C-alpha positions as MATLAB code, in Angstrom:
seq = 'MTLFHLRTPLPEKIKLFPPKLVILAFIFTAVFSTSPAAYGYIDPASGNRSAQKVLKGFKKPEYNWLPGHRGVDLDLAVGANVLAAETGIVAFSGAVAGTPTLSIDHPDGIRTTYQPVFTVLRKGDSVQVGDVIGQLAPSTNGDPGLHWGAFTGHYDYVNPLSLLDAPTIRGSNLSRANPISCPRM';
ca = [
      -0.127   -0.005    0.124;
       1.362    3.563   -0.764;
       0.567    6.396    0.888;
       0.707    8.629   -2.094;
       0.592    8.467   -5.589;
       2.232   10.514   -8.346;
      -0.439   11.171  -11.102;
       2.317   12.207  -13.866;
       5.904   10.861  -14.102;
       8.847   13.061  -13.125;
      10.751   14.538  -15.867;
      14.051   12.941  -16.598;
      16.071   16.187  -15.410;
      14.256   16.052  -12.102;
      15.158   12.285  -11.214;
      18.871   13.321  -11.902;
      18.900   16.299  -10.193;
      19.016   15.278   -6.644;
      22.276   13.234   -6.923;
      23.943   15.641   -8.701;
      23.248   18.524   -6.009;
      24.437   15.990   -3.897;
      27.931   15.937   -5.418;
      27.654   19.499   -5.969;
      27.019   19.919   -2.182;
      29.508   17.561   -1.082;
      32.149   19.542   -3.181;
      31.291   22.814   -2.370;
      31.773   21.939    1.480;
      35.185   20.438    0.711;
      36.629   23.147   -0.894;
      34.874   26.281    0.978;
      34.522   25.149    4.359;
      36.545   25.839    7.252;
      38.397   22.805    9.396;
      36.805   22.241   12.349;
      38.210   24.280   15.578;
      41.394   22.833   16.570;
      41.138   22.209   20.587;
      44.120   23.316   22.600;
      44.377   21.108   25.359;
      46.970   21.408   28.257;
      48.659   19.531   30.828;
      46.419   20.631   33.902;
      49.419   20.105   36.051;
      51.797   22.490   34.474;
      49.597   24.348   32.138;
      51.965   23.406   29.090;
      50.711   21.763   25.744;
      52.575   18.747   26.418;
      52.553   16.466   29.565;
      55.830   17.677   31.676;
      56.156   14.587   34.396;
      53.883   11.376   33.797;
      54.177    9.066   37.049;
      51.981    6.581   35.841;
      50.980    5.723   32.396;
      47.451    4.794   30.478;
      46.431    1.155   30.624;
      42.986    0.397   28.868;
      41.634   -2.742   29.991;
      40.253   -4.896   27.096;
      36.948   -4.610   28.846;
      35.612   -1.867   31.051;
      34.803   -4.095   33.657;
      38.746   -5.709   34.092;
      41.133   -3.441   36.131;
      43.313   -1.059   34.445;
      44.646    2.512   34.613;
      41.949    4.453   32.696;
      43.958    7.908   32.816;
      47.712    9.061   33.781;
      49.058   10.121   36.766;
      50.833   13.429   36.712;
      53.553   14.631   38.778;
      51.720   17.565   41.236;
      52.331   18.413   44.858;
      49.296   18.217   47.333;
      47.523   21.554   47.693;
      48.993   22.876   44.051;
      46.579   24.300   41.512;
      44.867   22.142   39.251;
      44.147   23.846   35.697;
      41.194   22.904   33.239;
      42.550   21.072   30.469;
      40.402   22.689   27.986;
      37.331   24.827   28.021;
      34.227   23.046   29.104;
      31.143   22.844   31.635;
      31.590   21.095   34.585;
      29.709   17.869   34.461;
      30.283   16.344   37.898;
      31.853   17.573   41.293;
      31.853   15.401   44.416;
      33.501   12.275   45.703;
      33.699    8.559   43.847;
      34.346    6.080   46.312;
      35.585    8.588   48.874;
      37.976   10.531   46.346;
      36.994   13.944   45.769;
      36.464   14.019   41.770;
      35.740   16.996   38.867;
      34.581   15.894   35.682;
      34.624   18.590   32.737;
      32.503   17.797   29.468;
      34.404   19.456   26.562;
      32.853   20.540   23.253;
      34.734   18.168   20.973;
      32.645   15.494   22.980;
      35.653   14.536   25.470;
      34.930   14.482   29.126;
      38.188   14.735   31.281;
      38.038   13.730   34.995;
      40.587   15.071   37.901;
      41.108   13.084   40.928;
      41.833   13.888   44.062;
      40.682   17.535   43.454;
      39.177   19.980   46.095;
      37.024   22.347   44.307;
      34.436   24.825   44.580;
      32.894   24.295   41.078;
      29.746   22.875   40.768;
      27.529   21.135   37.797;
      27.014   23.526   35.024;
      29.520   26.061   36.130;
      31.697   27.166   32.847;
      35.638   27.075   32.809;
      38.056   28.076   30.211;
      41.445   26.156   29.466;
      43.984   27.092   31.978;
      41.277   28.104   34.571;
      42.582   26.987   38.127;
      39.603   24.381   38.659;
      41.157   23.325   42.354;
      43.658   22.281   44.185;
      45.185   18.510   44.615;
      43.765   16.776   47.465;
      45.653   14.544   49.383;
      45.680   10.839   47.840;
      43.070    8.459   48.896;
      44.377    5.421   47.493;
      48.389    5.979   47.899;
      49.060    6.768   44.665;
      50.804   10.601   44.393;
      50.061   13.027   42.214;
      46.959   14.377   40.085;
      45.026   11.479   38.331;
      43.736   12.822   34.993;
      41.410   10.802   32.792;
      39.541   11.278   29.657;
      36.863    9.678   27.902;
      34.185    9.773   25.003;
      30.560    8.426   24.295;
      29.493    5.765   27.049;
      32.938    5.174   28.688;
      35.112    4.889   25.772;
      38.306    5.898   27.729;
      40.980    7.429   25.681;
      44.525    8.212   26.556;
      44.576   11.488   27.876;
      48.317   12.290   26.534;
      46.634   11.734   23.177;
      44.976   15.414   23.823;
      48.445   16.917   24.128;
      51.228   18.007   22.043;
      54.228   15.385   21.840;
      56.811   16.113   24.336;
      60.327   17.390   23.153;
      63.125   15.092   23.887;
      66.278   16.635   24.766;
      69.592   15.370   24.942;
      73.216   15.322   23.955;
      73.937   11.627   23.693;
      70.825   11.213   21.055;
      71.478   10.090   17.780;
      70.335    8.671   14.698;
      72.314    5.463   15.354;
      70.882    5.219   18.825;
      67.279    6.157   18.437;
      65.341    6.426   21.529;
      61.546    4.943   21.198;
      58.816    7.163   23.331;
      55.538    5.579   22.786;
      52.610    7.118   24.020;
      51.251    5.909   27.322;
];
């Protein structure tokens, strides 16, 4: 059963028009559109575009229910300022399993999480990249430093270091004959 019936057939030019229009729109978009905004994440412990000192790397488990390390631990002293890694809106501010936690949703769909952090921010507050979002609280699990995590969608964890620029490696004993591998954690 059809919902409507065309009484007269469409002319051939109109039948061909939609595919041509789609192709033309695609070409126009590819040529004249601007690239998406580049997001400028920073290390929330130092404010730099690359991580300064990572104490413990990212280890994504095969399944979310398995053990792993769903973020990185950055060197930071208790009481030191924690910075917003990127502009966003506070999604959560409170305790998770007794650990003071702050989560921020960013325009690119990534949510970053900071633990343990004492903060006065509340859900819905806006932050700009580099804003002080709190101070590092004493560890509740024995691990030193700031735990910084990131995920997209429904807890698809990503290595937060991948949001930063690659670190610059300096040294006088580096040579092409003796390369150093520096994988992302």
